[in-house]
VEXDREN-2710 file (C-alpha; in Angstrom, 1 decimal):
% VEXDREN-2710
k/r/px/py/pz
1/MET/12.4/21.6/29.7
2/GLN/15.2/21.3/27.2
3/GLU/14.2/20.4/23.6
4/TYR/16.7/19.0/21.1
5/GLY/16.2/19.6/17.4
6/SER/13.9/21.9/15.5
7/GLY/10.2/21.6/15.3
8/ARG/10.1/23.4/11.9
9/PHE/8.0/21.5/9.3
10/ARG/7.4/18.7/11.8
11/GLY/3.9/17.4/12.3
12/MET/2.5/15.8/15.4
13/SER/2.6/12.2/13.9
14/THR/4.0/10.4/11.0
15/HIS/1.2/9.8/8.4
16/GLY/-1.9/11.7/7.4
17/ARG/-3.6/13.7/4.7
18/ARG/-1.9/16.9/3.5
19/ARG/-2.9/19.6/1.0
20/PHE/-1.7/23.1/0.0
21/SER/-3.9/26.1/0.8
22/THR/-5.4/27.8/-2.2
23/ASP/-2.5/30.3/-2.4
24/GLY/0.2/27.7/-1.9
25/ARG/1.7/29.5/1.1
26/THR/0.5/26.9/3.7
27/VAL/0.6/23.2/3.9
28/LEU/-2.6/22.0/5.7
29/GLN/-2.4/18.5/7.3
30/ASN/-4.6/16.4/9.5
31/LEU/-2.4/14.2/11.7
32/GLY/-4.8/13.7/14.6
33/ARG/-5.4/17.5/14.7
34/LEU/-5.6/20.0/12.0
35/GLN/-2.2/21.7/11.5
36/ALA/-1.0/24.5/9.3
37/VAL/2.7/24.7/8.2
38/ASP/4.1/28.0/6.8
39/VAL/6.1/27.0/3.6
40/GLU/8.6/29.8/4.2
41/THR/9.4/29.6/7.9
42/GLY/8.3/26.0/8.7
43/GLU/6.3/27.3/11.7
44/VAL/3.6/24.8/12.7
45/VAL/0.3/25.8/14.1
46/THR/-1.8/23.1/15.7
47/GLY/-5.6/23.4/15.8
48/ALA/-8.5/21.2/16.8
49/LYS/-9.4/17.6/16.2
50/VAL/-11.3/17.4/13.0
51/GLY/-12.2/15.0/10.2
52/ALA/-11.8/15.6/6.5
53/PHE/-10.8/19.1/5.3
54/VAL/-10.7/21.1/2.1
55/PRO/-9.1/24.5/1.2
56/VAL/-11.5/27.1/0.1
57/GLY/-10.1/30.5/-0.9
58/GLY/-8.1/31.8/2.0
59/HIS/-9.8/29.4/4.4
60/VAL/-9.9/25.7/5.2
61/VAL/-13.2/23.9/5.9
62/ALA/-13.1/20.9/8.1
63/VAL/-15.7/18.3/9.3
64/ASN/-16.4/18.3/13.0
65/GLY/-19.3/15.9/13.8
66/SER/-22.5/17.5/12.4
67/ALA/-20.9/20.8/11.7
68/LEU/-18.3/22.3/9.3
69/GLU/-15.7/24.4/10.9
70/VAL/-14.2/27.3/8.9
71/TYR/-10.7/28.5/9.7
72/ARG/-8.2/30.9/8.2
73/ALA/-5.7/28.8/6.4
74/ALA/-2.6/30.7/7.5
75/GLY/-3.0/30.4/11.2
76/LEU/-6.1/28.3/11.8
77/GLU/-7.9/31.2/13.4
78/PRO/-11.6/30.1/13.7
79/VAL/-14.0/32.1/11.4
80/ARG/-17.3/30.4/11.8
81/THR/-19.2/27.1/12.5
82/VAL/-21.7/25.9/10.0
83/GLU/-24.3/23.6/11.5
84/VAL/-25.3/20.9/8.9
85/GLY/-27.8/18.8/10.9
86/VAL/-26.5/15.4/10.1
87/THR/-23.3/13.6/11.2
88/LEU/-20.8/14.0/8.4
89/GLY/-18.1/11.6/7.4
90/LEU/-17.6/8.2/5.8
91/ASP/-15.6/5.3/7.1
92/ARG/-12.0/5.9/5.7
93/ARG/-13.3/7.5/2.5
94/PRO/-13.2/11.0/1.2
95/CYS/-16.4/12.9/2.2
96/LEU/-15.6/16.5/1.3
97/ALA/-15.1/18.4/-2.0
98/ALA/-15.1/22.0/-3.1
99/GLY/-15.5/24.0/-6.3
100/GLY/-17.4/26.9/-7.9
101/GLY/-18.1/28.6/-4.6
102/LEU/-19.6/25.4/-3.1
103/VAL/-18.6/22.8/-0.5
104/ALA/-20.1/19.3/-0.8
105/ALA/-20.1/17.0/2.2
106/LEU/-21.4/13.4/2.6
107/ALA/-23.0/11.6/5.5
108/ASN/-24.1/8.0/5.8
109/ASP/-26.5/6.8/8.5
110/ASP/-27.4/3.1/8.3
111/GLY/-27.4/3.2/4.5
112/ALA/-29.4/6.4/4.2
113/GLY/-27.0/8.8/2.5
114/THR/-27.2/12.5/2.7
115/LEU/-25.4/15.2/0.6
116/ALA/-24.9/18.6/2.2
117/VAL/-24.2/21.4/-0.2
118/VAL/-22.9/24.7/1.4
119/ASP/-22.7/28.0/-0.5
120/THR/-19.4/29.6/0.6
121/GLY/-20.7/33.1/-0.1
122/THR/-23.7/32.9/2.2
123/TRP/-22.8/29.7/4.2
124/GLN/-26.4/28.4/3.6
125/VAL/-26.8/24.7/3.7
126/ARG/-29.0/22.5/1.5
127/LEU/-29.5/18.8/2.4
128/VAL/-30.1/16.3/-0.4
129/GLY/-31.3/12.8/0.4
130/LEU/-29.6/9.9/-1.5
131/ASP/-31.1/6.5/-2.2
132/ALA/-27.7/4.7/-1.9
133/VAL/-24.6/4.6/0.3
134/PRO/-22.3/7.5/-0.8
135/SER/-18.6/6.7/-1.3
136/CYS/-17.0/9.8/-2.8
137/VAL/-18.0/13.3/-4.1
138/ALA/-16.8/15.9/-6.6
139/VAL/-17.9/19.4/-7.5
140/ALA/-17.7/20.9/-11.0
141/ASP/-15.3/23.8/-11.4
142/ASP/-18.2/26.2/-12.1
143/GLY/-20.3/24.7/-9.3
144/SER/-23.1/23.7/-11.7
145/VAL/-23.2/20.0/-10.7
146/VAL/-22.2/17.8/-7.8
147/ALA/-21.3/14.2/-8.6
148/VAL/-21.7/11.5/-5.9
149/GLY/-20.2/8.0/-6.2
150/THR/-22.1/5.3/-4.5
151/ASP/-21.5/1.8/-3.1
152/LEU/-24.1/-0.9/-3.9
153/GLY/-22.0/-3.7/-2.5
154/ASN/-21.4/-5.5/-5.8
155/GLY/-21.6/-2.4/-8.0
156/GLY/-21.9/1.3/-7.9
157/ARG/-23.6/4.3/-9.5
158/VAL/-22.8/8.0/-10.0
159/LEU/-25.5/10.4/-9.0
160/LEU/-25.6/13.9/-10.5
161/VAL/-27.1/16.6/-8.3
162/ASP/-28.2/20.1/-9.2
163/PRO/-27.0/22.1/-6.2
164/ALA/-29.4/25.0/-6.9
165/THR/-32.5/22.8/-6.5
166/GLY/-31.1/19.9/-4.6
167/THR/-32.5/17.3/-7.0
168/VAL/-30.8/14.3/-8.5
169/THR/-30.8/15.0/-12.3
170/ALA/-29.2/11.8/-13.5
171/THR/-28.1/8.3/-12.3
172/LEU/-25.1/7.1/-14.3
173/THR/-24.7/3.3/-14.5
174/GLY/-21.9/1.0/-15.6
175/PRO/-19.6/0.4/-12.6
176/ARG/-19.3/-3.2/-11.5
177/ALA/-17.8/-2.3/-8.2
178/PRO/-18.3/0.5/-5.6
179/VAL/-17.2/3.8/-7.0
180/THR/-13.9/4.9/-5.3
181/GLY/-13.3/8.2/-7.1
182/VAL/-15.2/10.7/-9.2
183/ALA/-14.4/13.9/-11.1
184/VAL/-16.3/16.4/-13.2
185/ARG/-14.3/18.4/-15.8
186/GLY/-15.8/20.2/-18.7
187/ASP/-18.6/18.1/-20.2
188/ARG/-17.2/14.8/-18.8
189/VAL/-17.9/12.8/-15.7
190/VAL/-15.1/10.3/-14.9
191/ALA/-15.1/7.6/-12.2
192/ALA/-13.0/4.7/-10.9
193/ALA/-14.6/1.5/-9.7
194/GLY/-12.7/-1.7/-8.9
195/ALA/-10.1/-2.2/-11.7
196/ARG/-11.9/0.0/-14.2
197/ALA/-12.2/3.7/-15.0
198/LEU/-15.3/4.9/-16.9
199/ALA/-16.5/8.2/-18.4
200/TRP/-19.9/9.7/-19.3
201/GLU/-21.0/12.7/-21.2
202/LEU/-22.4/15.3/-18.8
203/PRO/-26.1/15.3/-19.8
204/PRO/-27.5/18.7/-20.7
205/PRO/-30.3/20.2/-18.6
206/GLY/-33.7/18.6/-19.4
207/ARG/-32.4/15.3/-20.8
208/LYS/-34.2/12.4/-19.1
209/LYS/-32.2/9.5/-20.6
210/ALA/-28.9/9.0/-18.8
211/PRO/-25.8/8.6/-21.1
212/LYS/-24.0/5.3/-21.5
213/ALA/-20.6/4.7/-19.9
214/THR/-17.4/4.6/-21.9
215/VAL/-14.8/2.2/-20.4
216/LEU/-11.5/4.2/-20.3
217/LEU/-9.4/1.5/-18.7
218/ALA/-9.8/-2.2/-17.6
219/ALA/-6.7/-2.9/-15.5
220/LYS/-5.5/-6.0/-13.7
221/LYS/-5.1/-4.1/-10.4
222/PRO/-7.5/-1.8/-8.5
223/ALA/-7.7/1.5/-10.2
224/SER/-7.8/5.0/-8.6
225/LEU/-8.7/8.2/-10.3
226/VAL/-5.9/10.8/-10.0
227/GLY/-7.9/13.5/-11.9
228/VAL/-8.8/14.9/-15.2
229/THR/-6.9/17.7/-17.0
230/SER/-8.4/20.7/-18.8
231/ALA/-7.6/19.0/-22.1
232/GLY/-9.8/16.0/-21.1
233/THR/-7.1/13.5/-20.3
234/ALA/-8.1/11.2/-17.4
235/VAL/-5.1/10.1/-15.3
236/VAL/-5.7/6.7/-13.7
237/HIS/-3.4/4.9/-11.3
238/ALA/-3.4/1.1/-11.3
239/GLU/0.2/0.3/-10.2
240/LYS/1.2/1.9/-13.5
241/LEU/0.0/5.3/-14.5
242/PHE/-2.3/5.8/-17.5
243/GLY/-3.3/8.8/-19.5
244/VAL/-6.6/8.2/-21.3
245/ASP/-8.7/10.4/-23.5
246/ALA/-12.0/10.9/-21.5
247/VAL/-14.0/11.3/-24.8
248/THR/-12.6/8.5/-27.1
249/GLY/-11.4/6.1/-24.4
250/GLN/-8.0/5.8/-26.2
251/THR/-4.9/5.4/-24.0
252/ALA/-2.5/8.2/-24.9
253/TRP/0.3/7.0/-22.7
254/GLU/1.3/4.8/-19.8
255/SER/4.2/5.0/-17.3
256/ALA/6.2/2.5/-15.3
257/TRP/5.1/1.7/-11.7
258/VAL/4.6/4.6/-9.4
259/SER/3.8/4.7/-5.7
260/GLY/1.5/7.6/-5.8
261/ALA/0.3/10.4/-8.1
262/MET/-1.3/13.8/-7.7
263/LEU/-2.8/16.3/-10.2
264/CYS/-3.1/20.0/-9.4
265/GLY/-4.8/21.7/-12.3
266/ASP/-2.7/20.4/-15.2
267/ARG/0.4/19.7/-13.1
268/LEU/1.0/16.0/-12.6
269/VAL/3.6/14.8/-10.1
270/VAL/4.3/11.2/-9.1
271/ASP/6.6/9.5/-6.6
272/ARG/8.7/6.4/-6.9
273/TYR/11.3/4.9/-4.6
274/ARG/13.7/7.8/-3.7
275/THR/12.4/9.9/-6.6
276/VAL/9.7/12.5/-7.2
277/VAL/8.9/13.2/-10.8
278/GLU/6.8/15.8/-12.7
279/LEU/5.2/14.4/-15.8
280/ASP/3.6/16.0/-18.9
281/PRO/-0.1/14.9/-18.5
282/ALA/-0.6/15.0/-22.2
283/THR/2.3/12.7/-23.2
284/GLY/3.6/11.1/-19.9
285/ALA/7.0/12.5/-20.6
286/GLU/9.3/13.4/-17.7
287/LEU/9.6/17.2/-17.2
288/ARG/11.8/17.3/-14.0
289/ARG/12.7/15.1/-11.1
290/TRP/13.9/15.4/-7.5
291/GLU/16.2/12.7/-6.1
292/THR/15.6/11.9/-2.4
293/PRO/18.3/10.3/-0.2
294/ALA/15.7/8.1/1.5
295/TYR/12.2/6.9/0.8
296/ALA/9.6/9.7/0.9
297/TRP/5.9/10.1/0.1
298/LEU/4.3/12.7/-2.2
299/ALA/2.1/14.7/0.2
300/ALA/0.7/17.7/-1.8
301/VAL/1.1/19.5/-5.1
302/ALA/0.6/23.2/-5.9
303/SER/1.3/25.2/-9.1
304/ASP/4.8/26.2/-8.2
305/ARG/5.9/23.8/-5.4
306/ILE/5.4/20.3/-4.1
307/ALA/5.3/18.9/-0.5
308/VAL/7.0/15.6/0.2
309/GLU/6.4/13.6/3.4
310/PHE/9.4/12.3/5.3
311/HIS/7.9/10.6/8.4
312/ALA/6.5/13.5/10.5
313/ARG/8.2/16.2/8.5
314/VAL/6.9/17.8/5.4
315/GLU/9.6/19.1/3.0
316/VAL/8.5/21.8/0.6
317/LEU/10.4/21.9/-2.7
318/GLY/10.3/24.5/-5.5
319/ASP/11.1/23.7/-9.1
320/CYS/14.9/24.2/-8.6
321/ASP/15.3/23.0/-5.0
322/THR/17.2/19.9/-4.0
323/TRP/16.6/17.6/-1.0
324/PRO/18.7/18.5/2.0
325/SER/21.6/16.1/2.9
326/ALA/20.6/16.2/6.6
327/PHE/17.9/17.8/8.7
328/ASP/17.9/19.7/12.0
329/GLY/16.3/17.0/14.1
330/HIS/14.6/13.7/14.1
331/MET/11.2/13.2/12.3
332/ALA/10.4/9.8/13.8
333/ALA/10.9/8.0/17.0
334/VAL/14.5/7.5/18.4
335/ARG/15.4/3.8/18.4
336/SER/18.9/4.0/19.9
337/ALA/21.1/6.3/22.0
338/SER/24.6/6.5/23.3
339/PHE/26.1/8.9/25.9
340/ASP/29.7/10.1/26.3
341/GLY/30.2/12.9/28.8
342/GLU/28.3/16.0/27.8
343/ARG/27.7/14.6/24.3
344/PHE/25.2/12.0/23.2
345/ALA/24.2/10.4/20.0
346/THR/20.7/9.3/18.8
347/GLY/19.6/7.1/15.9
348/GLY/16.0/7.1/14.7
349/HIS/13.4/5.3/12.7
350/ASP/13.8/8.1/10.2
351/GLN/17.2/6.6/9.2
352/GLN/19.1/9.6/10.7
353/ALA/21.8/9.7/13.4
354/PHE/22.8/12.9/15.3
355/VAL/25.4/13.9/17.8
356/TRP/24.2/16.4/20.4
357/VAL/25.8/18.5/23.1
358/ARG/23.7/18.5/26.3
359/LYS/21.7/21.7/26.8
360/ARG/22.3/22.8/23.2
361/PRO/19.1/22.6/21.0
362/GLN/20.9/22.2/17.6
363/PRO/22.8/19.0/16.7
364/LEU/26.6/19.0/16.4
365/PHE/26.2/17.1/13.2
366/GLY/23.7/14.7/11.5
367/VAL/23.8/12.0/8.9
368/LEU/21.0/10.5/6.8
369/GLY/21.6/6.8/6.1
370/SER/19.5/3.7/5.5
371/GLU/17.8/1.1/7.6
372/HIS/18.5/2.0/11.2
373/ASP/15.9/0.6/13.5
374/ARG/17.6/-1.5/16.2
375/GLU/18.3/-0.7/19.8
376/GLY/22.1/-0.2/20.2
377/ALA/22.7/0.8/16.6
378/VAL/24.7/4.0/17.5
379/TYR/27.7/4.3/19.7
380/LEU/29.6/7.5/20.6
381/ALA/33.2/7.4/21.8
382/GLY/35.1/10.7/21.9
383/ASP/35.1/12.2/18.5
384/ASP/34.0/9.0/16.8
385/LEU/30.4/8.1/16.1
386/TYR/29.7/4.5/15.1
387/THR/26.4/3.8/13.3
388/GLY/24.6/0.6/12.3
389/PHE/23.0/1.7/9.0
390/GLY/21.7/-1.3/7.0
391/HIS/23.7/-4.6/7.4
392/GLY/26.9/-2.7/8.3
393/VAL/28.8/-0.4/10.6
394/GLN/30.1/3.1/9.7
395/ARG/32.5/5.4/11.6
396/TRP/32.1/9.1/11.4
397/HIS/34.1/12.0/12.9
398/VAL/31.9/14.5/14.8
399/ASP/32.8/17.1/12.1
400/GLY/30.7/15.0/9.7
401/THR/33.5/13.2/7.9
402/HIS/32.8/9.6/6.9
403/GLU/35.9/7.7/7.8
404/ALA/35.3/4.0/7.4
405/SER/32.6/1.4/6.9
406/VAL/31.9/-2.4/6.6
407/ASP/29.0/-4.0/4.9
408/GLY/27.6/-7.5/4.5
409/LEU/27.0/-8.3/8.2
410/LYS/24.1/-10.7/9.0
411/SER/21.3/-8.3/9.7
412/THR/21.6/-4.9/11.4
413/PRO/23.6/-4.3/14.6
414/THR/22.1/-4.5/18.1
415/LEU/25.3/-3.6/19.9
416/ILE/28.4/-1.6/19.0
417/ARG/31.3/-1.0/21.5
418/ARG/34.8/0.2/21.0
419/LEU/37.4/-1.8/22.9
420/PRO/41.0/-1.1/24.0
421/ASN/43.8/-1.5/21.4
422/GLY/41.7/0.0/18.7
423/LEU/39.1/-2.8/18.2
424/VAL/35.3/-2.7/17.9
425/ILE/32.9/-5.5/18.9
426/VAL/29.5/-5.7/17.1
427/ALA/26.5/-8.0/17.7
428/THR/23.7/-8.6/15.3
429/LYS/20.3/-10.3/15.6
430/VAL/19.3/-12.2/12.5
431/SER/15.8/-11.4/11.4
432/ARG/13.1/-14.0/12.0
433/SER/15.5/-16.4/13.8
434/ARG/16.8/-17.2/17.3
435/TYR/20.5/-16.5/16.7
436/GLY/22.8/-13.7/16.0
437/GLU/26.4/-13.0/15.1
438/LEU/29.3/-11.6/17.1
439/TYR/32.0/-9.6/15.2
440/LEU/35.4/-8.2/16.1
441/LEU/36.4/-5.3/13.8
442/ASP/39.5/-3.3/13.3
443/GLY/38.7/0.1/14.9
444/LYS/40.3/2.1/12.1
445/THR/39.3/0.3/8.9
446/LEU/36.3/-1.6/10.4
447/SER/37.5/-4.7/8.5
448/VAL/36.2/-8.0/10.1
449/LEU/38.9/-9.8/12.2
450/ASP/36.7/-12.5/13.7
451/ASN/33.1/-13.6/13.8
452/GLY/30.9/-16.4/15.1
453/ARG/27.3/-17.4/15.8
454/ILE/25.7/-16.6/19.1
455/GLY/22.5/-18.0/20.6
456/MET/20.6/-14.8/21.0
457/ASP/20.9/-11.1/20.5
458/LEU/23.1/-9.1/22.9
459/LEU/22.0/-5.9/24.5
460/TYR/25.0/-4.6/26.6
461/ALA/28.8/-5.0/26.8
462/ASP/31.2/-4.1/29.6
463/ILE/35.0/-4.0/29.5
464/VAL/36.3/-6.5/32.1
465/ASP/40.0/-5.9/31.8
466/ASP/42.6/-5.1/29.2
467/ARG/41.8/-8.2/27.1
468/HIS/38.3/-9.3/28.1
469/VAL/34.8/-8.0/27.3
470/ARG/31.6/-9.4/28.7
471/ALA/28.4/-9.1/26.6
472/TYR/24.9/-9.6/28.0
473/GLY/21.5/-10.5/26.5
474/ALA/18.1/-11.3/28.0
475/ARG/19.1/-15.0/28.0
476/LEU/22.8/-15.1/27.4
477/ASP/26.2/-13.9/28.8
478/ILE/29.3/-14.2/26.8
479/THR/32.9/-13.4/27.9
480/TYR/35.1/-12.8/24.9
481/ASP/38.9/-12.6/24.8
482/PHE/39.5/-9.9/22.2
483/ALA/43.3/-10.3/22.4
484/ALA/43.1/-14.1/21.6
485/ARG/40.0/-13.5/19.5
486/GLN/37.9/-16.3/21.1
487/ARG/35.1/-16.8/23.4
488/VAL/36.1/-17.8/26.9
489/SER/32.7/-18.6/28.3
490/GLU/29.0/-18.6/27.4
491/THR/26.2/-18.8/30.0
492/ASP/22.5/-19.3/29.2
493/HIS/20.2/-18.1/32.0
494/GLY/17.9/-21.0/31.1
495/ARG/14.6/-19.1/30.9
496/PRO/12.5/-17.9/27.9
497/ALA/11.6/-14.3/27.5
498/LEU/8.2/-13.7/29.0
499/GLY/7.4/-10.2/28.1
500/ASP/7.1/-7.8/25.2
501/ALA/10.3/-6.0/26.2
502/SER/13.4/-6.7/28.2
503/TYR/15.7/-4.4/30.1
504/LEU/19.0/-5.7/31.6
505/LEU/21.1/-4.3/34.4
506/PRO/24.2/-6.5/34.7
507/SER/25.8/-4.4/37.5
508/ARG/22.9/-5.4/39.8
509/GLY/22.1/-8.8/38.2
510/ILE/18.5/-8.1/37.4
511/LEU/16.4/-8.5/34.3
512/VAL/13.2/-6.4/33.9
513/GLU/10.5/-7.4/31.6
514/THR/7.2/-5.8/30.7
515/GLY/4.1/-7.2/29.1
516/ARG/0.4/-6.6/28.4
517/TRP/-2.5/-8.2/30.2
518/TRP/-6.3/-8.1/29.8
519/PRO/-8.3/-8.4/33.0
520/ALA/-11.7/-10.1/32.7
521/GLY/-14.3/-7.5/31.7
522/GLY/-11.8/-4.6/31.8
523/SER/-9.4/-2.7/29.6
524/SER/-5.9/-3.8/29.1
525/GLY/-3.1/-3.0/31.5
526/GLN/0.6/-3.6/31.9
527/TRP/2.7/-5.8/34.1
528/ILE/6.4/-5.4/35.2
529/SER/8.5/-8.3/36.4
530/VAL/11.9/-8.1/38.1
531/TYR/14.1/-11.2/37.9
532/ASP/17.3/-11.9/39.8
533/LEU/19.7/-13.5/37.4
534/SER/22.0/-14.9/40.2
535/ALA/19.3/-16.4/42.4
536/ARG/17.3/-17.4/39.3
537/ASP/14.1/-16.2/41.0
538/PHE/11.7/-13.3/40.8
539/ARG/12.1/-10.3/43.1
540/HIS/8.7/-9.0/41.9
541/ARG/6.8/-11.4/39.7
542/ARG/4.0/-9.0/38.6
543/LEU/3.8/-5.2/39.3
544/VAL/0.5/-4.0/37.7
545/THR/0.2/-0.5/36.0
546/GLU/-1.5/1.3/33.3
547/PRO/-0.5/0.6/29.6
548/ILE/3.1/1.4/28.8
549/VAL/3.0/3.3/25.5
550/GLY/6.7/3.0/24.5
551/ARG/10.2/1.9/25.5
552/ALA/10.9/2.1/29.2
553/ALA/14.4/2.9/30.7
554/LEU/16.4/1.3/33.4
555/SER/19.0/3.4/35.3
556/PRO/22.3/2.1/36.7
557/THR/20.9/2.6/40.2
558/GLY/17.9/0.4/39.6
559/LEU/15.2/2.9/38.8
560/LEU/12.8/2.1/36.0
561/ALA/11.1/4.9/34.1
562/THR/7.9/3.9/32.2
563/PRO/6.1/6.1/29.6
564/HIS/2.3/6.3/29.9
565/ALA/-0.3/8.4/28.1
566/ASP/-0.7/10.8/31.0
567/ALA/2.8/10.9/32.6
568/VAL/6.2/9.2/33.1
569/ARG/6.4/7.0/36.2
570/VAL/9.7/6.3/38.0
571/TRP/9.8/2.9/39.9
572/ASP/12.0/1.7/42.7
573/LEU/12.7/-1.9/41.8
574/ASP/13.8/-2.8/45.3
575/THR/10.4/-2.0/46.8
576/GLY/8.3/-2.3/43.6
577/SER/6.7/1.0/44.2
578/VAL/6.3/4.3/42.2
579/LEU/8.7/7.0/43.5
580/ARG/7.4/9.9/41.5
581/GLU/5.4/10.9/38.4
582/LEU/6.7/13.3/35.8
583/ALA/4.4/15.5/33.8
584/THR/5.4/15.9/30.1
585/GLU/4.3/17.9/27.1
586/LEU/4.7/14.9/24.8
587/VAL/3.7/11.3/24.9
588/PRO/7.0/9.5/25.0
589/GLU/7.6/6.7/22.5
590/SER/10.9/5.9/24.2
591/LEU/12.9/6.9/27.4
592/ARG/16.6/6.8/28.2
593/TRP/18.5/7.9/31.3
594/PHE/21.3/10.4/31.2
595/PRO/24.3/8.8/32.8
596/ASP/24.2/11.2/35.8
597/GLY/20.7/10.0/36.7
598/THR/19.3/13.5/36.9
599/ALA/17.2/13.5/33.8
600/LEU/15.5/11.4/31.1
601/LEU/15.8/11.7/27.3
602/ALA/12.3/11.4/26.0
603/SER/11.4/10.8/22.3
604/ALA/8.0/11.1/20.8
605/VAL/6.7/9.2/17.7
606/ASN/7.2/12.4/15.6
607/GLY/10.9/12.7/16.6
608/ALA/10.5/15.4/19.2
609/LEU/13.3/15.0/21.7
610/HIS/13.0/16.4/25.3
611/GLU/15.2/16.3/28.4
612/LEU/12.9/15.6/31.4
613/PRO/14.4/16.5/34.9
614/VAL/13.8/13.7/37.4
END
């Protein structure tokens, strides 16, 4: 099976939790399964399905039901299984923390919370019953105390637990909302709850009276605790970022809006649109920045490097590194494709476009652009690649040279075709409306020569003769005289779209639609309809199959390939039956036929691109 593009640094899906290993040489991520990414080579090792995880020394500890699984961080080699005795995990909340030779894990069973404290030297487990629903946990750096945030519905508490004895030594009050984050640093306990951040003095052993809370921040937006520095500055994120003295409660600094923030030791890194910035946690001053050519998410921070998430790929940057101008393969699902002989082009949800040569794994060239999420938004003709980034069209030579562009179109293109006499026709579908625009462009400069409104979006275009082009949509056919620059005819099929997706085969006059159905008392399935455009009647009104998990593909000979969770099915639309099933290593998010009909181009949600022989 031929694969196109590199799998280096690419996870199995697009979003998930990531952290560096303790030595910073591995990025650990949970994207459905635990994965380890070597920061030097980009090699990805995929492990088991687990829940929350935390790095501990040279290992990673992960939740698996009522047990903690311990793996070596570098290659995810299993080391041991630690049975805890209660089902671990919280609903979409962090339930695991480590520090001072301990791992603390939370469980909640019908409101009866349990704290499991594991000694990483002996791997002995101590269970501590809690009188409230736990919501978050933290361990002091020296392992002397475990802090558990709780959810009381309209309020919260912080419980301090002595891990040596398993007793709750103090209950800290003050939060007016469930506690969402907690940290212990030095002699301070800091927590976030609702729109406030609070701090308490860590009570010395033997004190019975709990200390009072100091309000560090009362924001207008929900607050999250980023962390506490060694100097005692609490970093709180509430749209803006705030640095607050955890002892006095005085705000030392505040920054402009940030999307996310992470604190590793005393290293503070934030991300904004197209920018990743390191800040001085004492003053909030900018220390360095990395400009990214597209939107990216901060994924993990180590002492000497950061990891940035770009869809399914994690990019590891050192202090002096710059973001690459283009990658070596897609990192998100392919949305459009165009074939020209032995070459083909792809455009993806990751805002990238590539030109490939069949049977060669590496792209001929790639470009990173902007919004690029419509079917038909790339078109390959000889040595020219046309892309539909944003509300415009761009022309590239296959050597990577950007040769021309036009902006200001109404929405993103759904169809691009080069015509005789050096012209280009482009169709767009205006967002949240039932009309589009048809454009005629100069093939060299891409300047607009003519444009007009059309009733619906167009999906295909065929050259009729030396002056006419016929464009097709699910409801509309348009014949356009590009020499006279006018529409000759426009035909509406007169029927509304019935399904979730439409596939048109003009050469055989059929329209194929797919949709979801829910039988009484059963799980959902999928239906396929085949409509004859000339006879205005169904050849097959409803062919029933298992759920279709992505974009199907219709071949010029009338074969329909549908992606399913377990296989790809190839249908004969004349008989309405399945001809064959194709096994595949990936679950395809989209399928497309190669022009010779011998193979399918299959794309997964993480951008993996395979050629499947049929």
